[in-house]
Each structure stands twice: as structure tokens, then as C-alpha cells.
N, C-alpha and C positions, 0 to 999 in steps of 0.2 A: 059245969055240964055234968050229967049227973049220968044221963047216957052212953054207953060206946055206939054211935052212929057210923057205917061204913061213908053213908054219900058225905060227911064232913073229911074221912082222909079221901077222896077223891077231890073235892075242892081243892082242899089245898095241896094236894099234889099237882093237881090244873093249873094251880097259882105260880106254884114253884119250879113246873119244869115249861110251862104253853106246850105246845106244838109234842116239844121232847118226849113225853108220857104217854102218847100215843105211838109215836113211833118205838118207845123202851116194850109198851105193851105189846105189838103187833110182834117187835122179835121176839119175843117171851113167848106167844104161841104157838108161832110156826118153832121154834127152838122143839118146842112142847111136840108139837103135832109127826115133825118133822123125827128126833128122835126114838117117838112110840114108834113111828110105821119103819125104819130101819131095824128095830132091837127087834119088831114083828115079823118081816122081812125074812129077817138075818135066824132069828131061835137062837142066837149069843149076843156076846158085846167082844166086840172085834177088839185083844188088847193093844193093838199097834197103834192103832186108830183113840183109844181109850186113852192113850200115852202125850200122845200128841196133844189131844186135847185138851188135857190136864196140862201141859206146858203154853197153850195155848189161853184158858181159865187163867193161869199166873197174871198174863200180861190184863184180860180184862174187870183183875181184879185191880190193878190200879188206875187200868180207866174209869170206872165206876166211883173209886174215887177223886178222880180229877174233876170228871163228871159233879158229884159233889161237893164239891171245893168250887167248881162253878158258877152253880145256882145257888149256893147259899149266902150272905153276908160274910160270916167269919171261913175262919180258914181252921189248917190245923193247929198255927201255936194259939188257937183260942182253947185248944182241947183240953183241960185244968184235970177234972178228974175221972175216977174210975169211969162213970156212964159214959163219959166223952168216946172214951178208948175204945170201949165196949162196943160206941156205933158205929164209930172208925172201922173194929173189926166186923162188924156184923155189916156193914158197907163194905169193906173188901171180899167178906166170905159170898156175899149175894152175886156179886159181880165175878166172882172165879167161878160156883156153880152154876150159871145161868150164862155164860160160856163158852164151858167145856161143853155144856149139851147143846147148846148151837154149833157151834165146832164139830160135836161130835157129829151132829145131826146133818150140816153139810159136805162134809168128808162123805157121810153115808150115801147122799142121796146124788153127789157128783158122779159122772160117768169116768171109770176106773179105766186108764191110759192104760196100764202096763197087766190090766186081769184079760185070763183067753183073747 
């Protein structure tokens, strides 16, 4: 394979994850759109909401690792080299960031019971 073809990545992820891939894509699109709506509407980031979202994001990183272990043949005990551990950290980081953005969007779009 001399050329990088994005379609190949799509096919591989579709083969690995099946319909879960499209659920993850929908969550990513909803999270980013919701985050942009909240930030544009409020004009700033709310620090309390951001800290709560970051704490939820820690759990999202763990959930991403669990999801990766479930859909691959190998487990974490098979990770031997530095590149393997870099990939584990990358999966956790992407799960953390995605969950943080999604949690911030949900909190910003949800009706506030204590407000006004």
C-alpha cells in the first residue's frame, strides 16, 4: 500500500466496530455542534461546567479503553513496546477529549433548574 486512502480506514473501522462506528460518529457530530452552539450563545466558557465536564471526561477515557479492548482481539497485557503504550494513551486521550466536549455540550443545552 503506497498511498494513504481514507476510504481504507473507513472500511477497517466499519469492519472492527460495525454499527457502533456510526453511533460514535453521531455522538462526535452532536458533541461538536452542541459545543459550538453553547459557546456561541454564551460567548465564553463556564468554568464550573468545564471542570465538571473534565471530570466526566476522565471516565470517558476509561470507557474508550474498554471499548477498544472489547472490539480488538488483543488485550492490554499484549501491549509490549512503546508504540503500543502510546496507542493506549492516545485512545484514552481521544476518549477524554470527546467525552469532555460532549458533556459540556449536554450541560450547556440542558435546561437549568436553578437559573432565573
